[in-house]
N, C-alpha and C positions, 0 to 999 in steps of 0.2 A: 740588424737581420738576424731574427731567430729562427731556427728549424726545429720544427717539432715532428718527430716522427712517432706513429702509433702503429703498434702490432695489432691486428685482429681488426674485422669488419663486423663484428658483431652487436649486440646492443651497446656495449660500452663503449666498442670503439669508435662505431659510426656516430653514437651521440657526441662524444668527444671531437671528432673530427667536424662535425656540423658547428658546434659552437666555438669552436676556435676560429674556424674559417670565418662564421660570421663576424666576430667580435675583433679579429685582429686585419689590419690593412694588408695589403697584397706584397708588401715588402717582406713579410715575413711567410716561410714557407710551411705548409701542413701536409705531411706525406701519410699514407697508409700503406701499410705493408700486409698483405694477406693472401694466403693461398687460394682462396675462394674467390670466384669471379663475380658471385651473385650475394646481394643482401638477401636474408630470409628473417621474415616476421615468425619466429620460432614458437610463439604461443598458439599459432593457427595449424601449427603441423597434425595436431589432434584431429582437425576435420580433414585434413588430407589422407590420415589414416583410416578414416571411415569412409572415405569416397564421396564427402560432401563439398569438398574444394578440391580444384586441380593445384598441383604444385605451382604452376605458371600464376598462380592468384596470390601467392605469399612470398613471392620473390621478384627482383628486378636486377640487372647487369648493374656493377657498380662502376666501371670505367666510363661509362659515357657520362653519367651523373657527376663523378668525380672531375671529369675534364670541364664540364659545363660550370662548376662550380669552384673551379681552380684549386682543385685539392689532389696532389699527387697521387698516384696510385702505382704498387708494384707488387705485382701478383707473384709473390714469393713466400716462403715460411722462413721464419728466423731459426738460425742455427746455433749461433754463439754470441755472448754480451762481451764487449770489450769497455766497461765504463771509464777505464784511463787512456784509453788508445792504445799505441804500442810506441815501438821504438822508431817508427816510420811515421804513423799518423798519430797527430798529438790531440786531436779530437777524439773524443768518446765515439765509439760506434758500434753497430752490431754487424755480423756477417749473415746475410740471407741468401737462400738457394732458390733459383726461379723453379716454377712447376709448370710453365707454358711450354708449349711442344718446341718451339723456337729457340728457347734457351734453357730446356731442362736440365737441371744438373749443375750448371753455372752458379758460382758464387760469387758475390759482390759485397764491399765494405759499404754500409749506409750511416754516414756520420750524423750527429744531431746536437742540438743544444739541450733539448729536453725529448725524455722517451717515455711514453706510456704503453706499459704492457697490458694489453686487454686482449690476449690470446684466448682468455677462458679456459675451460679444462679439457685434457684429452678424455675421449670418451673410452674408458680401459676397459672394452669386451673381452680382452686377453686376461684381465684379473679374474675371470670366471670361466674355467674350462668348458668349452664346447658353446659359449655364448656368443655367437657371430650373427649378425643380423641376416635374414633370409635362411638360416641354415637351422637343422634340427626342429624345424615348425617353430622356430623362436625370432620375433621380429623386434623392432626398435621404432620410434618415432621421435629420435633425438636430430634428425634432419630430415629434410624433405624427401630425399631419394629413400631414406630408410621408411619415411612414412607411405611413401607410393608402394613401396613392398609389402609394407604392413597390410594395405589395403587390400594388395592383390591376393594375399594369403587368406585374410579373412573374407573376402568375397568367394574366392572359392570353395572355403568352408560352408558359407551360407548356401551356395549353391547344393552341396552335398547334403546339407541339412534339409533344404526343401525337398530332396530325393528320399528322405527317411533317414538319414544318419543321426545318430545320438553324438553329442559332442560335449569336449570339456575344454573350456577357455580358462587361461591362468594369466593374470596381469598383476605387475606389483614391480618390486625391486628385484635385480638379478646378482646381488652381492651384499655380504654382510654389511657394508659401510657407504651402501648407495645413498644419494640424496635425491632429490627431485620427485619426490612421493606426489607431487601435486600435479605432474604431468600424468603419471601412471593413474591417479585418481580421477582425472577428468577423462582418460582413455578408456576406463573401464566403464564408467557411467555411459560415455556414448557408444561405445559397444553395445551394452546392455540395450539402450535404446532402438539401436539398429537392428538387433534381432528381434525387437518388437514390431518394427517398422516392415520386416521382411516376413513376419509371421511365424518365425520358427524360434520364438523365445523358450517355447515348453521344450525344444529339442536339446537346449544347451544348459550346462552347469557352470556356472560362471563364479570363480573364485579370486579372491584377492590374495596376495601373498606379500609380504613386507617385512622388512628388520625393524620395525617400529615395535615398542612396548604396548602400546595401545592405540587403537585407529585414532587418526586426526593428530597424531604427533607432528608430521611433516616436517621432522626435523628441527622443529621449532618448541620441543617440550610441550607441545599442546597448548591449548588455549581456553580460558575462560570467556565464553561469549553471551552478549546481549542477543537473543532471538526471540524477534517480536517482543511480547510483553513479559518473556521469561529470562533465565539465566541458566546456561547449560555447558557444561565441558564440551570441548571439541569431538572426544570420543563418542560422546553421547549423540552428539548431532549426527557423525557419520554412521554410527550405528543404527541410527534411525532411518538414514537414507539407503544404507546396504540392505537392511531388513525389508525395507519397503520394496525394494528391488529384486529380493530374493537373491542377493550376491552373500556366497559365503566367505570366511576369511581366516587366513593363517597368519599369526602374528609372531613376532620374534625369531623370524627365519632369515639364515644367512645362506643363502643360495650360492654353492661352491661348485656345481658341475651340472651341464646341460647335455644330456644325450637326445636322441630323436623321441621326442615326445615324453621324455622324463625330466623333471627338475628334483636333483638331489639337494639338500640343505640339512643344516644343522639347527637345532633352536637353542633357547636358553637355557632348556633343561640339560642341555649336552646330548641329546638325542639325534642320532642320525635318521633322516626320513626321506621319502621322495613323493613327488605328486606327478600323476600322468597327466597330459593335456594333448588335445588337437591342434591347439592354436596358443601360443604365448607371446606376450610383450613385455619385456623385462628390461628395467631401467639399469644401465651398467653401472660401475663406480665411476667417479670422476677423478682424474688425478692431473698434477702437473706435467709438461709437456717434457721434462727430463732436460732442459736447457742447462748448458754448462756456461760458467763465467771465468774470465781470466783478465790480470791486470795488466800494467803496462810492460812487466817483464815476462809475462807469458805464463804466471804462476796462477793455478787453478784457486779462485774467489768464489766458487760456487755457493759456498756456503753462506757468505756476504749478501747474496740476492735471493737464495731460494732456499725454500723449507717445503720441499714438494712444489706448492705455489710461491708466489713471490712475496718475501718478507716486507712488510711494511710498518708502520707507526703503531702496531698492536705490542701487548705485553705478552710475550712467549715464554714468560717464567713458569717451569713447570709447578704446577700446585694441584692440592686434592680438590675433588669436584666441589665440595662444600665452599671452597675459598674463591672460584671462579666470581667474576664479577662483569657488569656491563663496563665498567671501566677498563677492562682488559682490549676492549675492541678499538680499530684503529679509528682515525678523524680525517686524515689528510691522504691517506693511501699512498704514502712518500716512503721510500727506500730510506731507512737510517743512515745507511754508509753513503750512499751516493743519491744525494737529495734533489737531483735533477731526474730521477726515475720514479713513476709511479706505477700503480696496480690497481685499477677499480675493478668491480664489478666480481666476478668469479676467480679472477686471475691473481687476487690477493689470499695469502695463506690466512685462515682463522686462527687466532690464539687457542682455539678449543672449540669442542662441540657447544650446542645449546642443549640440544637433549643428554639426560644423563647416560653416560657410558655404562655400559652393560657387559659382562664376559661370561660365558658358561664355564661349566666345570672343566672342559676342553682346554680351556685358555683360548678360545674364540671369541673376539669382540663381536658384538652385534649390536648396532645403534647406528642411527641416521647421521651423516655428515651435516653439517650446517647449510642451508639454502642461501644462495646469494643472487640467484636468477632474477629476471624481470625488472620490475621496478627499483629494485636496490641497486641494479646494475646500471640503468640510466642515471640513478640521483648520483651515486658516486663518481660516476663517467663525469656528469657536469660540475662536480665538486672540484675535481683535479683539473679540468679545462678552465674554469673560472679562476684557480690559484696560479696557474701557468700564463693566463691572460694579464693578470695583475701584475703579477713579477714582471714581465715584459715590458708591460705600460709604466710602471713604477720604477724601472732600473733596479729594483733590489727584490729579494725573496719574500714572498707575500704568501701567508697561509690563513688569510682571515677565514675563508670558506672551509666549515667544516660539518660532517654529519656523521655519527657512529650509528650502527645499527641499534647501538643502546638507546639511541635518543631518535630512533627514525621510525615511523610508520611505513606500512605497505598495505595495498588493496590487491587483491587476487579475485579475479572472476574466472572461476573454474567451470567450463562447458559441462552440462550434465545431459546433453543432449541436444541436437541440431533441428531447427523448423521455425518459421516465422509464427507460428500458431500454436506448434506442439511442441517446441525447444523449452529449454531449461537451463539455469545455471545457478551455481552456487557461489554467492558473493561474500567475501570473508574481507575484513579487515582487521589488521591488528596494530597495537602500538603499545610500547615498541616492539621492534622485529626480535630482539634480544631481550628476555623478559628481565626487568628491575625488580628483584624481590625486596630490596630496601625500599624503594619508592612506593610500590603497590603490593605490600605483603598479603593483603588479603584477598587480592584477585589474580593470583598465579602469577604475579609480576607485570601484569598490563592494566592499563588504564581503561576500564569498563567501557567508558561513554565511547571510546573509539576502537574498541574490538568487539566487533558484533558479525552475525551471519545470517543470510537469508537464502531460501532458495524459490525459485519460480521462472516463470516466463520472462520477466523484466530482465534477470540476469543472463539470459539468452540475448536479447537484444542489446542489452549493454555490452557484453562479449563481442558482439557483432559489430557494434558501433566503433569499439575500440580497434577492432582489427582494421577498418578502413582509415580511422584517424591516425593509427600509427605508421601505416603504409604511406599516407599523405605526409606525415612528420618525416620519415625516413627519406621521402624522395625532395626533402626540403623546398617544398611547394610554399606560394606566398603565406608569410605569416605562421609558418611552420611552428617557430619558436613559442607560440602563444599555448600549444598544446604541452601541458606539464609532463615531465618524466613518469 
């Protein structure tokens, strides 16, 4: 009998648990450890943050579902990793700390045969001085509670604008190395449309602030897109959208301090500047959770498991940007030192950024970290689950299932306004996620027939359909596995 422990119940952790439980018989244990009591469909936080959905529409409690599906659930957070066991416990284990009221603070060993680290990122708000969700007129949509608070703040400002107040709205990234520009992009487009619907668009100045070198970089070094019958660069597409909606932009900005209604930042020219606002939504930097690891003799071996995020089968050899390659990216998301430990989704340490690193004259690095959210998180989780399933069933290690971000495509439907007849969505597909400049030298590293963009009402319908489809899938309802990751 095998025991598989999964840390985290986000997209990666939940997908892995669902596939493992469906394909393994009940002699094998599948246990999820997560401090969160609810599953949330994170892509719809955008709509919670503009008041078009209630948070209860994008979440559901995990415990009843896992009990029904024979998946163990421990509401706790991982503390330390012990991949060799110790002098008393011969099996590998993790220490977890309970977060529920009845056991809060208690720690316990949880042994495993296979461990999937799907903890995702730590939302590193403290990495930017003063960037605290709900304080200093700055908000977040990274969680449903953050999104609830963002709508409260935005709605209050809208009511003031209806009374004649002129306002400045600032949306984008809140750190020089933030990722998840896509979420901020969705939010700014939705906020702009809400201002129109509430009749106050002329009362607001809306500004995008980002660590991107060009619009539409999204941490993926931009894209060359098929757009209808045309071919255009992603920055040209986003410029067109922003100009159409009268959204201003500030690029190459490393936000480093937030005060009440003021965002301070450095730019790529090394200048120190500030931008005032009445409402801001700024995505924080993502970081690892700071886990520690110890061997059987209680010696610190954190360096074998973590490089900020978890070390996997990537090539982490330091080298100049010009020598980076799609071949550097992992395929099985397996830790090389302890091959029964895996890290899909955001939990794995990328070998390098995808966008070109840029440093200003002050020595400040200002460029996006590589995105690994959404579709890639689900795909990599399924790859890990399938390899564990095959290993258990075959009685020997199997790594037949592979998928690098360098040979994997992704589709993103970015909401650009909510409404069955007035909504809009920007539909973008890209292949591969990490550009392959050797294979596709003339099209910015991507296959043009699989990299395209469209904007319109159909995009909103598709985004809304996916919301309900993935909630259905996450609840493991009949034939859920037919819905692709």
